C-alpha positions as CSV (number, residue, x, y, z in Angstrom):
1,M,82.7,73.5,14.2
2,K,84.7,74.7,17.2
3,K,84.5,78.3,16.0
4,I,80.7,78.1,15.8
5,F,80.5,76.6,19.3
6,Y,82.7,79.4,20.8
7,S,80.7,82.1,19.0
8,A,77.4,80.7,20.4
9,A,78.8,80.7,23.9
10,I,80.0,84.3,23.7
11,I,76.5,85.4,22.4
12,L,74.8,83.5,25.3
13,L,77.1,85.0,27.9
14,A,76.4,88.5,26.6
15,L,72.6,87.9,26.7
16,L,72.8,86.7,30.3
17,T,75.0,89.6,31.4
18,N,72.6,92.1,29.8
19,S,69.7,90.3,31.6
20,C,71.4,90.6,35.0
21,E,72.2,94.2,34.5
22,K,68.5,95.0,33.8
23,E,67.5,93.5,37.2
24,I,69.9,95.7,39.3
25,S,68.4,98.9,40.6
26,V,69.6,101.5,43.0
27,S,67.1,103.1,45.4
28,K,66.9,106.8,45.4
29,P,68.0,108.5,48.6
30,E,65.3,108.5,51.2
31,E,63.6,111.8,51.2
32,P,62.7,113.3,54.6
33,P,59.0,113.4,55.4
34,Q,57.2,116.6,54.4
35,N,56.8,119.1,57.2
36,S,59.6,117.4,59.4
37,G,62.1,119.0,61.7
38,K,64.8,118.0,64.3
39,I,65.5,118.4,68.0
40,Y,69.0,118.5,69.5
41,I,68.8,117.2,73.1
42,G,71.7,117.5,75.6
43,S,72.1,116.9,79.3
44,I,74.5,117.0,82.3
45,P,75.3,114.2,83.1
46,P,75.1,112.8,79.6
47,H,73.9,109.5,78.3
48,A,70.3,109.8,79.2
49,A,67.9,107.8,77.2
50,I,65.7,110.0,74.9
51,F,61.9,109.3,74.7
52,I,59.7,111.2,72.2
53,N,56.0,111.1,73.1
54,N,56.7,108.3,75.5
55,K,58.3,106.1,72.9
56,N,62.0,105.2,73.1
57,S,63.8,106.9,70.3
58,G,67.0,104.7,70.7
59,Y,69.1,107.9,71.1
60,F,71.1,109.0,74.1
61,T,72.1,112.5,75.0
62,P,73.7,114.4,73.5
63,D,72.2,113.7,70.1
64,T,69.8,115.0,67.5
65,V,66.5,113.3,66.8
66,T,65.4,113.7,63.2
67,Y,62.3,113.4,61.1
68,L,59.9,114.8,63.7
69,D,56.5,116.2,62.7
70,D,55.7,119.8,62.8
71,G,54.3,120.9,66.1
72,N,54.6,120.1,69.8
73,Q,56.7,117.0,70.8
74,K,57.0,115.7,74.4
75,V,60.7,115.0,75.2
76,T,61.4,112.7,78.2
77,L,64.8,111.8,79.5
78,K,65.5,108.7,81.6
79,L,68.8,108.5,83.5
80,E,69.7,106.0,86.2
81,F,69.2,107.2,89.8
82,Y,67.5,110.4,88.5
83,K,63.7,111.0,88.2
84,D,62.4,111.2,84.7
85,S,62.3,114.7,83.2
86,S,59.9,115.9,80.5
87,E,59.5,119.1,78.4
88,I,57.3,120.1,75.5
89,V,59.4,121.2,72.5
90,T,57.9,122.9,69.4
91,V,59.3,121.5,66.2
92,H,59.4,123.6,63.0
93,K,59.7,122.5,59.4
94,D,63.2,122.2,58.1
95,S,64.8,123.6,61.3
96,T,66.4,122.2,64.5
97,S,65.0,123.0,67.9
98,S,67.2,122.4,71.0
99,I,66.7,121.6,74.6
100,F,69.1,121.0,77.5
101,F,68.5,119.2,80.8
102,D,70.7,120.3,83.6
103,Y,70.4,117.6,86.3
104,I,73.3,118.9,88.3
105,N,71.9,122.3,89.1
106,N,68.3,121.2,89.5
107,P,67.5,121.0,93.2
108,T,64.5,118.8,92.6
109,M,66.9,116.0,91.4
110,R,68.7,115.7,94.7
111,G,68.4,112.8,97.2
112,Y,68.9,112.1,100.9
113,L,71.0,109.6,102.9
114,Y,70.2,108.5,106.5
115,L,73.1,106.8,108.4
116,D,73.0,105.1,111.7
117,S,75.2,102.7,113.7
118,N,75.1,100.6,116.8
119,P,76.8,101.9,118.8
120,R,76.2,105.4,117.7
121,S,78.6,108.3,117.3
122,A,80.6,106.5,114.6
123,A,82.8,108.6,112.3
124,I,81.5,108.8,108.7
125,F,83.5,108.7,105.5
126,I,81.7,109.3,102.2
127,N,83.9,108.5,99.2
128,D,86.8,108.5,101.6
129,S,86.1,112.0,102.8
130,L,85.5,112.4,106.6
131,L,82.4,114.3,107.6
132,D,82.4,116.6,110.6
133,K,79.4,114.8,112.1
134,T,78.8,111.4,113.4
135,T,75.9,108.9,113.4
136,P,72.9,109.2,113.4
137,I,72.6,111.8,110.7
138,T,70.5,112.6,107.6
139,I,72.5,114.1,104.7
140,G,70.5,116.0,102.1
141,D,71.2,117.7,98.7
142,L,73.1,114.7,97.3
143,L,73.4,114.2,93.6
144,P,72.0,110.8,92.6
145,G,74.5,108.0,92.1
146,E,76.5,105.5,94.1
147,Y,78.6,106.5,97.1
148,S,81.0,104.4,99.2
149,I,80.2,104.7,102.9
150,R,82.6,103.8,105.8
151,M,81.8,104.1,109.5
152,E,84.5,103.9,112.1
153,M,84.8,103.8,115.9
154,D,87.6,102.9,118.1
155,G,87.4,99.3,119.3
156,Y,85.2,98.2,116.4
157,W,85.8,96.9,112.9
158,H,85.2,99.4,110.2
159,S,81.9,99.0,108.3
160,N,81.8,99.5,104.5
161,S,78.6,100.0,102.5
162,V,77.5,101.3,99.2
163,A,74.6,103.8,99.1
164,Q,72.5,104.3,96.0
165,I,71.1,107.8,96.1
166,R,68.0,108.5,93.9
167,S,66.1,111.7,93.2
168,N,63.7,112.7,96.0
169,K,64.3,109.4,97.8
170,T,66.0,108.7,101.2
171,E,68.5,105.9,101.3
172,R,68.8,104.3,104.7
173,I,71.9,102.5,106.0
174,S,72.1,101.2,109.6
175,V,74.9,98.9,110.6
176,N,75.9,96.9,113.7
177,L,79.6,97.7,114.3
178,K,81.4,94.5,115.3
179,D,83.5,95.2,118.4
180,T,87.1,94.3,118.8
181,L,87.0,94.9,122.5
182,M,86.2,91.2,123.1
183,W,86.3,89.4,119.8
184,V,88.6,90.1,116.9
185,N,87.9,88.3,113.6
186,Y,91.0,88.3,111.4
187,N,89.7,87.4,107.9
188,T,89.8,88.7,104.4
189,G,86.3,90.1,104.8
190,H,87.8,92.8,107.1
191,G,90.7,93.4,104.7
192,I,93.1,91.4,106.7
193,P,96.0,89.9,104.6
194,I,95.6,86.5,106.1
195,P,96.6,83.9,103.5
196,T,93.3,82.0,103.8
197,D,90.1,82.1,105.9
198,Y,89.9,78.3,106.1
199,L,92.0,77.0,109.0
200,T,92.4,73.5,110.4
201,C,94.3,74.1,113.7
202,V,96.0,76.7,115.8
203,A,98.8,76.9,118.4
204,A,100.5,79.7,120.4
205,D,104.2,80.2,121.1
206,G,104.2,83.1,123.6
207,N,102.2,85.7,121.7
208,T,103.1,84.3,118.3
209,V,100.3,82.4,116.7
210,W,100.7,79.5,114.3
211,A,97.8,78.3,112.3
212,G,97.3,75.3,109.9
213,S,95.4,75.2,106.7
214,F,95.1,73.3,103.5
215,E,97.4,75.8,101.9
216,G,100.3,75.6,104.3
217,L,101.5,76.9,107.7
218,I,100.6,80.4,108.8
219,K,102.6,82.5,111.2
220,Y,101.1,85.6,112.8
221,E,103.5,87.8,114.7
222,N,103.6,91.6,115.3
223,N,100.7,92.2,113.0
224,E,102.5,90.5,110.1
225,W,101.3,87.3,108.3
226,K,103.6,84.8,106.7
227,L,102.7,81.6,104.8
228,F,105.0,78.7,104.6
229,N,104.2,76.1,101.9
230,T,105.9,73.5,99.8
231,N,107.1,76.3,97.4
232,N,108.9,78.5,99.8
233,S,110.0,76.3,102.7
234,M,110.9,72.7,103.7
235,L,107.3,72.0,104.4
236,P,106.6,68.5,102.9
237,A,102.9,69.0,102.4
238,N,100.5,72.0,102.5
239,H,97.7,70.2,104.4
240,I,98.4,70.8,108.2
241,N,96.6,68.5,110.6
242,R,97.8,69.7,114.0
243,I,100.4,72.1,115.6
244,I,102.0,71.4,119.0
245,V,104.4,73.6,120.9
246,D,106.6,71.6,123.4
247,E,108.2,72.8,126.6
248,Q,111.3,73.9,124.8
249,R,109.1,76.0,122.5
250,N,109.8,73.8,119.5
251,K,106.9,73.7,117.0
252,W,105.8,70.3,115.8
253,I,103.8,70.5,112.6
254,C,101.7,67.4,111.7
255,T,101.3,67.3,107.9
256,E,100.1,64.8,105.3
257,G,103.7,64.5,104.2
258,G,105.4,63.9,107.5
259,L,106.3,65.5,110.8
260,V,108.1,68.8,110.9
261,K,110.1,70.2,113.9
262,I,110.8,73.9,113.9
263,N,113.4,75.1,116.3
264,G,114.0,78.8,115.6
265,E,115.2,78.9,111.9
266,S,116.0,75.2,111.9
267,W,113.6,72.8,110.3
268,T,113.8,69.0,110.7
269,I,111.6,66.6,108.6
270,Y,110.6,63.1,109.7
271,N,108.9,60.9,107.2
272,S,108.8,57.3,106.1
273,S,111.9,57.7,104.0
274,N,114.3,58.9,106.7
275,S,112.8,57.6,109.9
276,G,110.8,54.8,111.5
277,L,107.5,56.3,110.6
278,P,105.4,53.7,108.6
279,D,103.2,56.4,107.1
280,N,103.6,60.1,106.3
281,N,100.1,61.3,107.2
282,V,100.8,62.5,110.8
283,I,97.7,63.5,112.8
284,S,98.9,64.2,116.3
285,V,101.9,64.3,118.7
286,A,102.1,64.1,122.5
287,F,105.2,64.2,124.7
288,E,105.9,61.7,127.5
289,S,109.1,63.5,128.3
290,S,111.6,65.9,126.7
291,T,113.0,63.0,124.7
292,T,110.0,60.7,124.2
293,M,107.1,61.4,122.0
294,W,104.0,59.5,120.8
295,I,102.9,60.1,117.2
296,G,99.4,59.3,115.9
297,L,99.0,58.4,112.2
298,K,96.0,58.6,109.9
299,S,96.1,54.9,108.9
300,A,99.1,53.3,110.5
301,G,98.5,53.3,114.3
302,V,100.7,54.9,116.9
303,V,104.5,55.3,117.0
304,K,106.7,55.8,120.0
305,F,110.0,57.7,119.4
306,D,112.6,58.1,122.2
307,G,115.1,60.0,120.1
308,V,116.7,56.8,118.9
309,N,114.2,54.0,118.6
310,W,110.9,53.9,116.7
311,V,108.2,51.5,118.0
312,I,105.0,50.9,116.1
313,Y,101.7,49.9,117.7
314,D,98.9,49.1,115.4
315,H,96.0,46.7,115.0
316,S,98.2,43.8,114.2
317,N,100.4,43.9,117.4
318,S,98.3,45.7,120.0
319,P,94.8,46.0,121.3
320,L,94.2,49.0,119.1
321,R,90.9,48.2,117.2
322,T,91.8,50.4,114.3
323,N,94.9,52.1,112.8
324,D,92.9,55.3,112.1
325,I,94.1,57.7,114.9
326,N,92.4,61.0,115.6
327,S,94.7,62.2,118.3
328,V,97.1,61.1,121.1
329,A,97.7,62.4,124.6
330,V,99.8,61.7,127.7
331,G,97.8,61.9,130.9
332,P,99.1,63.5,134.1
333,D,99.8,60.0,135.5
334,G,101.9,59.1,132.5
335,T,99.2,56.9,130.8
336,K,98.9,57.2,127.1
337,W,95.5,57.8,125.4
338,F,94.8,57.1,121.8
339,C,91.6,58.5,120.3
340,T,90.5,56.5,117.2
341,K,88.0,56.8,114.4
342,G,85.6,54.0,114.9
343,G,87.5,52.1,117.5
344,G,86.7,54.1,120.7
345,I,89.5,55.4,123.0
346,T,92.4,53.2,124.1
347,K,94.3,53.7,127.3
348,F,97.9,52.4,127.5
349,Y,99.1,52.0,131.1
350,A,102.7,52.4,132.2
351,D,102.7,48.7,133.1
352,S,101.9,47.8,129.5
353,L,98.2,47.1,130.2
354,W,95.7,48.2,127.6
355,K,92.0,49.2,128.0
356,T,89.6,50.3,125.3
357,Y,86.4,52.2,126.0
358,D,83.6,52.2,123.4
359,A,79.9,52.7,123.0
360,Y,79.2,49.3,124.6
361,N,81.4,49.3,127.7
362,S,81.7,53.0,128.6
363,A,78.8,52.8,131.1
364,P,76.9,50.1,132.9
365,R,74.1,48.7,130.9
366,G,70.7,49.9,132.1
367,S,72.2,52.7,134.1
368,G,72.4,56.5,133.6
369,E,72.6,59.8,135.3
370,P,70.2,62.8,135.0
371,G,71.5,66.1,133.8
372,G,73.6,64.8,131.0
373,S,72.5,62.5,128.2
374,S,69.8,59.9,127.9
375,W,72.5,57.8,126.3
376,F,74.3,55.9,129.0
377,G,77.5,55.2,127.1
378,F,79.3,56.8,124.2
379,P,76.9,57.6,121.4
380,N,79.4,56.2,118.9
381,D,83.1,55.2,118.7
382,N,84.5,58.2,116.8
383,I,86.6,59.7,119.6
384,Q,88.3,62.8,118.3
385,C,90.2,64.5,121.2
386,I,91.1,64.3,124.9
387,N,92.3,66.7,127.6
388,F,92.4,66.7,131.4
389,D,90.8,69.1,133.9
390,V,92.3,70.6,137.1
391,N,91.5,67.3,138.9
392,D,93.3,65.3,136.2
393,T,90.0,63.9,135.0
394,A,90.0,62.9,131.4
395,W,87.5,64.6,129.1
396,I,86.9,63.5,125.5
397,G,85.2,65.0,122.5
398,I,83.1,62.6,120.4
399,G,82.5,63.2,116.7
400,I,79.9,62.1,114.2
401,G,79.7,58.3,114.1
402,T,81.3,56.2,111.3
403,G,80.9,52.7,110.0
404,P,78.0,50.8,111.7
405,M,77.3,54.0,113.8
406,A,77.5,56.4,110.8
407,G,75.4,59.5,111.4
408,N,75.1,59.1,115.1
409,D,75.7,62.5,116.8
410,G,78.5,62.8,119.3
411,G,79.1,64.9,122.4
412,S,81.4,64.9,125.3
413,A,82.2,62.7,128.2
414,Y,84.5,62.6,131.3
415,F,86.0,59.6,133.0
416,K,84.3,58.8,136.3
417,G,86.5,55.8,137.1
418,P,87.3,53.2,137.8
419,V,85.9,52.0,134.4
420,Y,82.9,54.2,133.4
421,W,82.3,57.5,131.8
422,K,79.7,60.3,132.3
423,T,78.4,61.2,128.8
424,Y,76.8,64.4,127.6
425,F,75.0,63.6,124.3
426,R,75.2,66.5,121.8
427,T,76.7,68.7,124.5
428,P,78.3,71.1,124.1
429,G,78.1,70.1,120.5
430,K,77.4,67.1,118.3
431,N,80.9,67.1,116.7
432,I,83.7,68.1,119.0
433,L,87.1,68.5,117.3
434,S,89.4,69.7,120.1
435,I,89.5,70.4,123.9
436,T,91.9,73.0,125.4
437,K,92.6,73.8,129.0
438,D,93.4,77.4,129.8
439,H,95.5,78.9,132.6
440,N,92.6,78.8,135.0
441,G,91.9,75.2,134.3
442,I,88.7,75.9,132.3
443,L,88.1,73.6,129.4
444,W,87.3,75.0,125.9
445,F,85.6,72.9,123.3
446,A,85.9,73.5,119.5
447,N,82.6,72.5,118.1
448,A,82.9,71.8,114.4
449,E,79.6,73.4,113.5
450,G,78.4,74.7,116.9
451,G,80.7,77.5,118.0
452,L,83.0,77.7,121.0
453,S,82.1,76.2,124.4
454,K,83.6,76.4,127.8
455,Y,83.1,74.2,130.9
456,D,83.7,75.7,134.3
457,G,81.2,73.5,136.2
458,G,78.6,74.0,133.5
459,F,78.6,74.5,129.8
460,H,78.4,77.9,128.1
461,T,78.5,78.2,124.3
462,F,79.4,81.2,122.2
463,T,77.9,81.3,118.7
464,T,77.1,83.8,116.0
465,A,73.7,84.3,117.6
466,N,74.9,85.4,121.1
467,S,78.4,86.8,120.4
468,N,80.5,88.5,117.8
469,L,81.8,85.2,116.4
470,E,81.4,85.4,112.6
471,N,81.4,81.7,112.1
472,N,80.3,78.7,114.1
473,R,82.7,76.3,112.4
474,I,85.5,76.2,115.1
475,Y,88.1,73.6,114.6
476,D,90.7,74.3,117.3
477,V,91.5,76.6,120.2
478,A,94.9,77.8,121.7
479,E,95.8,80.2,124.5
480,D,98.7,82.7,124.2
481,E,100.9,83.9,127.1
482,S,98.6,87.0,127.5
483,H,95.7,84.6,128.1
484,N,93.9,85.5,124.9
485,L,92.2,82.6,123.2
486,W,92.8,82.0,119.5
487,L,90.3,80.1,117.4
488,A,90.9,78.4,114.1
489,S,87.7,78.8,112.2
490,Y,86.8,77.1,108.9
491,G,85.6,80.0,106.8
492,S,86.2,83.1,108.9
493,G,90.0,82.9,109.5
494,L,91.6,83.4,112.8
495,I,89.5,84.6,115.8
496,K,90.9,86.2,118.9
497,Y,88.8,86.1,122.1
498,K,90.0,88.7,124.7
499,G,87.5,87.8,127.4
500,N,89.6,85.1,129.1
501,H,91.7,87.3,131.4
C-alpha cells in the first residue's frame, strides 16, 4: 500500500513540475524601432539635462540618446545658471549623430555683476582674488555660477556675499559697510572667535574686558579670547550673573554656584559649604570698604561679610519684603541699597534705620510732574538696578512687573528726597537691567530690549535703527580705562562703543 502511495505522489509531482515549466516564457530581446538612430550629446560644463523635442529625455550630458526617429530632432540643453541652448540635429537610420555644446567659449552665455557699497571705494575680492578696481563697478564677461564676494575698507567690517551669475543677466549687490570707527560688534557673525554671542554681564579691568554668559566666564585681552568654565577652571557654575572689579582690581564673579574672587592667577570660592552664605545663587556684590562687602542672593536676602563674620538679612529678620534680590549698592554716604524683585527698593541707613520705596509710597498720591511719566510713583516693584550721578543722586532701573503687577512696564526714576522719587515711565526703556556711570558722570542705561541710553540732562537712546548697534538687547555696560564703553548684548556678543572719549 505504501509503495502505491509513494508512486502516486511522484507521478503527481512530475505533472505539476511539467505544468509550471510550460507557463514560464522568456521575452525576446526588444528590437529597436525601424528607421531609428542615435544622438551623442556632450557639453562643457557637463551634466546638462537633455530635452528632445521639448521633452525631458532623462539623460544628462555627456550621453547618447537612442531609438530616435529618422529626420530632424530638436535638442535642448538645460544647465543651472545658463540660458537654454537648442540645435536641430538630423538623425539617420542605424547611425549615431553627435553634437557638442561649448558653454565656456560662447560669449552669449556670459553674465554681469554690479557691485556697490556705502561708503564707496571699497576693495573687492571675488573668490578671494583682489580686483584692481573699487566700488561701484560693473563686471562683465563672467561665466555663470556662484561667486563669493568680499568688500573691504579700513575702519569697517568686511562684507561677505554670494553672487549668482546667470546668462545675459546682471546680478546686483549693494551693501552698507558697518563702521568700526564708532561701534565694533564682536560676534561670530563677523568671524570673531568669541565663545558665545549671548552675554549676561560685562566688566573692565583696565583695558581687559570680562564678560559673563550661560556658558562661563569670558576674558578678552590683546585680541585674544579665553573661556573659563566648570571643565577647565575652578568656576563653580557656568551661569554668570554679574562681574564686579574692586579698587584692588580683584574680579568678583557672581555665579549660580557661589561667589568667585580672582586675584591674578589665584581663585577663591565662597559657597554655602565653606562660608556663611545661605545660598549659592549670588546675584550682586557691593563694597562698603576694602574689607566689608554686601552680597545679594537670588532667594536668600542679603549677606554682609567683613572678612570674618557673615550676617544675613532676609524677610524673617529685617524689613526686606522679599528675599529675591536683583542687585545691591553702597551709596556715596555709606547707605546700602537693596533692589528687589517684587519688593521695591530698600535703603539701609548707617544708623540701622530701614526705608522701603515701592509703587505706593514713592510719590505723593495725586501729585506728579510734567516731562516724565503720567505715573506718579513706581510703575511696579521690580527694581533691578541702582547707581548715583555726579550729585550723588540715586537713579534706579525698573523692570517688567511681577506678581500682582505682572506685565506692568518699567522705566527709570531718581530720588528727589527727602522721601519721594521722580519717575520716567517706559523711559529710556521699559525694562532696564543696569545703570553705569562713566568718567564724565554720564549715566548709561542697558535696556533689555531697547538698546543703549545715556542721560546727560536728557535721554538719548542708541538702537539698531539710528546706530551701528546690531542688537537692541543690551544687558550690561562697562567702561575701560581708555573710556571705551563695552556692552554685553544678548545675541550679538560684545559691543565696543568708541564715542565716549
